[in-house]
C-alpha positions as CSV (number, residue, x, y, z in Angstrom):
1,X,55.0,7.0,35.4
2,X,52.9,8.1,32.3
3,X,50.2,10.2,33.5
4,X,46.8,8.5,32.5
5,X,45.1,11.5,32.0
6,X,47.3,12.1,28.9
7,X,46.6,8.7,27.2
8,X,44.0,8.9,24.3
9,X,41.0,6.7,24.8
10,X,39.4,4.8,21.9
11,X,39.6,5.6,18.7
12,X,41.6,9.4,17.7
13,X,40.3,12.4,16.9
14,X,39.8,13.1,13.0
15,X,39.4,16.7,12.6
16,X,35.4,17.6,11.4
17,X,33.4,14.7,11.5
18,X,31.1,14.1,8.3
19,X,28.6,13.8,10.4
20,X,29.0,16.7,11.7
21,X,28.7,18.5,8.4
22,X,26.5,16.1,6.9
23,X,23.3,18.2,7.0
24,X,24.5,21.3,5.6
25,X,26.1,19.5,2.3
26,X,23.1,19.4,0.1
27,X,21.7,22.9,0.9
28,X,25.4,24.0,0.3
29,X,25.1,21.6,-2.6
30,X,21.9,23.7,-4.6
31,X,22.7,26.8,-2.8
32,X,26.0,27.1,-5.0
33,X,24.2,25.5,-7.8
34,X,21.8,28.2,-7.3
35,X,24.3,31.5,-7.7
36,X,27.0,29.7,-10.2
37,X,24.1,29.2,-12.9
38,X,22.7,32.9,-11.8
39,X,26.2,34.6,-12.5
40,X,26.4,32.8,-15.7
41,X,22.9,33.3,-16.7
42,X,21.3,36.1,-14.5
43,X,18.6,37.1,-17.3
44,X,17.2,33.8,-17.4
45,X,17.8,31.1,-14.9
46,X,16.9,33.5,-11.8
47,X,13.9,34.0,-13.0
48,X,10.2,33.2,-11.4
49,X,9.4,31.1,-14.2
50,X,12.8,29.5,-14.7
51,X,13.0,28.8,-11.2
52,X,9.1,27.7,-10.1
53,X,7.5,26.7,-13.2
54,X,11.1,24.9,-15.3
55,X,12.3,23.5,-11.8
56,X,9.9,22.6,-9.0
57,X,6.9,22.4,-11.0
58,X,8.5,19.4,-13.6
59,X,9.4,17.7,-11.2
60,X,6.9,17.6,-9.0
61,X,5.3,13.8,-10.5
62,X,9.1,12.6,-9.8
63,X,8.7,14.1,-6.2
64,X,6.0,12.0,-5.9
65,X,6.9,9.0,-6.9
66,X,10.8,9.0,-5.0
67,X,8.4,9.7,-2.2
68,X,6.9,6.4,-2.2
69,X,10.4,4.9,-3.3
70,X,11.8,6.9,-0.2
71,X,8.9,4.1,1.8
72,X,10.1,0.7,-0.2
73,X,14.1,1.6,0.2
74,X,13.1,2.6,4.2
75,X,12.4,-1.7,3.8
76,X,15.6,-2.8,3.1
77,X,13.4,-3.0,-0.7
78,X,13.3,-0.8,-4.2
79,X,11.2,-1.0,-7.0
80,X,12.0,-0.9,-10.3
81,X,8.0,-1.0,-11.9
82,X,7.4,2.6,-10.3
83,X,7.2,3.6,-14.3
84,X,5.1,1.2,-15.9
85,X,2.7,1.5,-12.9
86,X,2.7,5.2,-13.3
87,X,2.1,4.3,-17.3
88,X,-1.3,2.0,-16.7
89,X,-2.2,3.9,-14.3
90,X,-2.7,7.1,-16.1
91,X,-3.6,4.9,-18.9
92,X,-6.8,3.2,-17.8
93,X,-7.8,7.3,-16.4
94,X,-7.5,8.8,-19.7
95,X,-9.5,6.5,-20.9
96,X,-11.9,7.8,-18.7
97,X,-11.7,11.1,-19.5
98,X,-10.6,11.6,-23.0
99,X,-12.8,13.6,-25.1
100,X,-13.4,10.4,-28.1
101,X,-12.2,6.8,-27.9
102,X,-8.9,6.0,-29.3
103,X,-10.3,5.2,-32.4
104,X,-11.6,8.4,-33.1
105,X,-15.8,8.2,-32.7
106,X,-16.4,11.0,-30.3
107,X,-17.8,10.0,-26.6
108,X,-18.2,12.2,-23.8
109,X,-15.7,11.6,-21.2
110,X,-16.7,9.9,-18.0
111,X,-16.8,10.7,-14.1
112,X,-13.5,12.8,-12.9
113,X,-13.5,11.3,-9.6
114,X,-15.1,7.5,-11.1
115,X,-11.1,7.9,-13.2
116,X,-9.1,9.3,-10.4
117,X,-10.6,6.2,-7.8
118,X,-9.3,3.4,-10.8
119,X,-6.1,4.8,-11.0
120,X,-5.6,4.4,-6.7
121,X,-7.1,0.6,-7.1
122,X,-4.9,0.2,-10.2
123,X,-1.8,1.5,-8.6
124,X,-2.8,-0.3,-5.5
125,X,-2.8,-3.8,-6.9
126,X,0.3,-3.4,-8.7
127,X,2.1,-2.4,-6.0
128,X,0.2,-5.2,-3.5
129,X,1.6,-7.6,-6.2
130,X,5.0,-6.4,-6.2
131,X,4.5,-7.2,-2.8
132,X,3.2,-10.1,-2.3
133,X,6.3,-10.8,-5.4
134,X,8.8,-10.2,-3.3
135,X,7.3,-10.7,0.6
136,X,5.4,-13.9,0.3
137,X,6.9,-15.3,-2.1
138,X,10.6,-14.3,-1.9
139,X,12.0,-13.5,-4.8
140,X,14.1,-10.7,-5.2
141,X,13.2,-7.3,-5.7
142,X,15.6,-6.4,-8.3
143,X,14.1,-9.3,-10.9
144,X,9.7,-9.1,-8.8
145,X,10.1,-5.6,-10.0
146,X,11.7,-5.5,-13.2
147,X,9.3,-7.9,-14.4
148,X,6.2,-6.4,-12.6
149,X,7.5,-2.8,-14.7
150,X,7.9,-4.5,-18.0
151,X,4.3,-6.0,-17.5
152,X,3.1,-2.8,-16.4
153,X,4.5,-0.8,-19.4
154,X,3.4,-3.2,-22.3
155,X,-0.7,-3.5,-20.5
156,X,-0.5,0.1,-20.7
157,X,0.0,0.3,-24.1
158,X,-1.9,-2.4,-25.0
159,X,-4.7,0.1,-23.3
160,X,-4.0,3.5,-25.7
161,X,-3.3,1.1,-27.9
162,X,0.3,2.2,-28.1
163,X,-0.2,6.2,-28.6
164,X,-0.8,9.5,-26.3
165,X,-4.2,10.3,-25.7
166,X,-5.6,13.7,-25.9
167,X,-8.1,15.5,-25.0
168,X,-8.0,15.1,-21.0
169,X,-9.8,18.3,-20.9
170,X,-13.1,18.1,-19.2
171,X,-14.2,18.0,-15.4
172,X,-11.6,20.3,-14.1
173,X,-9.3,17.6,-14.7
174,X,-6.4,19.7,-16.5
175,X,-7.9,23.4,-14.9
176,X,-7.0,22.1,-11.3
177,X,-3.4,20.1,-12.3
178,X,-2.4,23.5,-14.8
179,X,-4.0,26.0,-12.6
180,X,-2.0,27.4,-9.7
181,X,-2.8,29.0,-6.3
182,X,-1.3,32.7,-5.1
183,X,0.8,32.5,-8.1
184,X,2.1,28.9,-7.6
185,X,1.3,25.8,-9.6
186,X,-1.1,23.4,-8.3
187,X,1.1,21.1,-8.6
188,X,3.6,21.8,-6.4
189,X,0.9,22.2,-3.7
190,X,-0.8,18.6,-4.6
191,X,3.2,17.1,-4.7
192,X,4.1,19.1,-1.7
193,X,0.6,17.5,0.0
194,X,1.4,14.5,-0.6
195,X,5.3,14.3,0.3
196,X,4.4,15.6,4.2
197,X,2.1,12.3,3.9
198,X,4.8,10.6,2.9
199,X,7.2,11.9,5.9
200,X,4.2,12.2,8.7
201,X,4.1,7.8,8.0
202,X,7.6,7.2,7.9
203,X,8.8,9.9,11.0
204,X,5.5,9.5,13.2
205,X,3.2,6.7,12.7
206,X,4.1,3.3,14.1
207,X,4.2,1.6,10.9
208,X,6.8,3.7,9.7
209,X,8.7,2.9,13.3
210,X,8.8,-0.4,12.0
211,X,9.9,-0.1,8.0
212,X,12.4,1.5,9.7
213,X,13.2,-0.9,12.3
214,X,13.1,-3.9,9.0
215,X,15.3,-2.2,7.3
216,X,17.7,-1.3,10.0
217,X,18.3,-5.2,11.4
218,X,15.0,-7.5,9.5
219,X,16.1,-10.0,11.8
220,X,16.3,-8.3,15.5
221,X,12.8,-6.4,13.5
222,X,11.8,-9.9,13.2
223,X,12.7,-11.7,17.2
224,X,11.0,-8.3,17.9
225,X,7.5,-9.3,17.1
226,X,6.9,-7.2,13.9
227,X,5.1,-8.8,11.4
228,X,8.1,-8.5,8.6
229,X,6.3,-9.8,5.3
230,X,3.6,-7.5,5.6
231,X,5.8,-4.5,6.7
232,X,7.4,-5.3,3.7
233,X,4.2,-5.8,1.8
234,X,2.7,-2.6,2.8
235,X,5.7,-0.7,1.9
236,X,5.4,-1.6,-2.0
237,X,1.4,-1.5,-1.6
238,X,2.1,2.4,-0.9
239,X,4.4,3.1,-3.7
240,X,2.3,1.7,-6.1
241,X,0.0,4.0,-4.9
242,X,2.3,6.9,-5.1
243,X,3.2,6.1,-8.7
244,X,-0.4,6.0,-10.0
245,X,-1.3,9.8,-8.7
246,X,2.5,10.8,-10.0
247,X,1.5,8.8,-13.7
248,X,-2.1,10.2,-12.9
249,X,-1.2,14.2,-12.0
250,X,2.0,13.8,-15.2
251,X,-0.8,13.3,-17.8
252,X,-3.5,16.1,-16.1
253,X,-0.5,18.8,-16.6
254,X,0.5,17.7,-20.2
255,X,-3.6,17.3,-20.6
256,X,-2.5,14.4,-22.3
257,X,-1.4,10.3,-21.0
258,X,1.4,9.2,-22.5
259,X,2.6,6.0,-21.5
260,X,6.1,6.5,-22.4
261,X,7.0,9.8,-20.3
262,X,7.4,7.6,-16.7
263,X,9.9,6.3,-17.9
264,X,13.0,7.4,-16.5
265,X,11.3,7.8,-13.2
266,X,12.5,4.5,-11.7
267,X,16.2,5.3,-11.9
268,X,15.9,9.1,-11.3
269,X,13.5,8.1,-8.0
270,X,16.2,5.9,-6.9
271,X,18.6,8.3,-7.2
272,X,17.0,10.7,-5.6
273,X,17.0,8.5,-2.2
274,X,20.4,8.0,-2.5
275,X,21.6,11.2,-3.0
276,X,19.1,11.7,0.4
277,X,20.6,9.1,1.7
278,X,23.9,10.5,1.3
279,X,23.2,13.8,2.6
280,X,21.1,13.3,5.5
281,X,20.5,10.9,8.1
282,X,23.0,9.2,8.4
283,X,23.1,7.2,5.5
284,X,19.2,6.4,6.1
285,X,16.3,6.4,3.4
286,X,14.4,10.1,4.7
287,X,11.8,11.5,3.4
288,X,13.4,15.4,2.9
289,X,16.7,14.4,2.0
290,X,14.9,12.7,-1.0
291,X,12.9,16.3,-2.1
292,X,16.2,17.4,-1.5
293,X,18.0,15.0,-4.3
294,X,15.0,15.6,-6.3
295,X,15.4,19.2,-6.7
296,X,19.0,19.4,-6.1
297,X,19.2,16.9,-9.6
298,X,16.4,19.1,-11.4
299,X,18.4,22.1,-11.4
300,X,21.1,20.4,-12.2
301,X,19.5,19.1,-15.2
302,X,18.3,22.8,-15.6
303,X,21.1,24.4,-15.8
304,X,23.1,22.9,-18.2
305,X,20.6,22.8,-20.4
306,X,21.5,26.6,-21.1
307,X,25.2,26.0,-21.9
308,X,25.9,25.0,-25.4
309,X,26.4,20.9,-24.1
310,X,25.8,18.4,-25.7
311,X,22.5,16.7,-24.6
312,X,24.7,13.4,-24.3
313,X,27.2,15.0,-22.3
314,X,24.7,16.0,-19.7
315,X,23.6,13.5,-19.3
316,X,27.5,12.1,-17.4
317,X,27.5,14.9,-16.0
318,X,24.2,14.5,-13.9
319,X,24.3,11.2,-13.3
320,X,28.3,11.9,-12.6
321,X,27.6,14.2,-10.0
322,X,25.1,11.7,-8.3
323,X,28.2,9.7,-8.1
324,X,30.3,11.2,-6.7
325,X,27.3,13.0,-3.6
326,X,27.5,9.6,-2.8
327,X,31.4,9.2,-2.0
328,X,32.0,10.9,0.7
329,X,29.8,8.9,2.8
330,X,30.6,5.7,1.8
331,X,34.5,7.1,2.2
332,X,33.5,8.2,5.4
333,X,32.8,4.8,6.6
334,X,35.1,3.4,5.1
335,X,37.3,5.2,8.2
336,X,34.9,4.6,10.4
337,X,35.4,0.7,10.1
338,X,39.0,1.0,10.2
């Protein structure tokens, strides 16, 4: 008779579980890149200026946008309008803060508080419009947000007459963004503070738990009494405000409102969220993973910039790395479902 104690129960073990090593993949990849590029370019890569200002500071605006993109992806949607909305908000704020009108006639700059308030309002209204289209009118997020991105982007260009707005140097607008506290750029503190707020919203509030419930199983969330439409609408509204703040901070740091600067944020913010999903929390959107994804993407980009590799090839490597990063969890899910 066969000893029942020797009969395997359930699915047989297949070695080390991917979930056990998942939390170490992201930090491990970051350390590996720093060691690799640092060993090749020790005099330029492993400097405070490069690591803090050329890597961390350069992604502060994108980190804000990626953080709020995480909120939308938590509820099972995505927002392709973040770049256009960031440009629109920056354009509105710039026309208040610049020291000359668009056509060159001199004028006094407007209130900084008014510019920031208007920026937030523009972001909130833009996000609310996208949320209404998707949540209440049933338009697919891909169509609604992509179309609104074009609306926002072209309205921004119309607002500034298709030209960058210079002269945003009054009322400490640029001084704060370009300044440092304890030798660390202020934009890093601002970005970290906003990311912390988003993390608290998702992980420590009732609304955040409802968002995860909606993204996890929308039918179960609806049957449990969650107002699914409002939760999705709120996610888009929050994303709109964050995108606007990202555009405003980018303009402050550059002392220029350039409506074309935020265009890459649409794809990069989504890629950062997917990287974070692949690296942490069993494939769920999460704020720590998103921020790690932003830093990984920028670190690879920065290291490749120091090589002689063609810029087009660099882009192939960057986006190819994103695909490689999301493959292991996908393969693991396939194996587990067999």
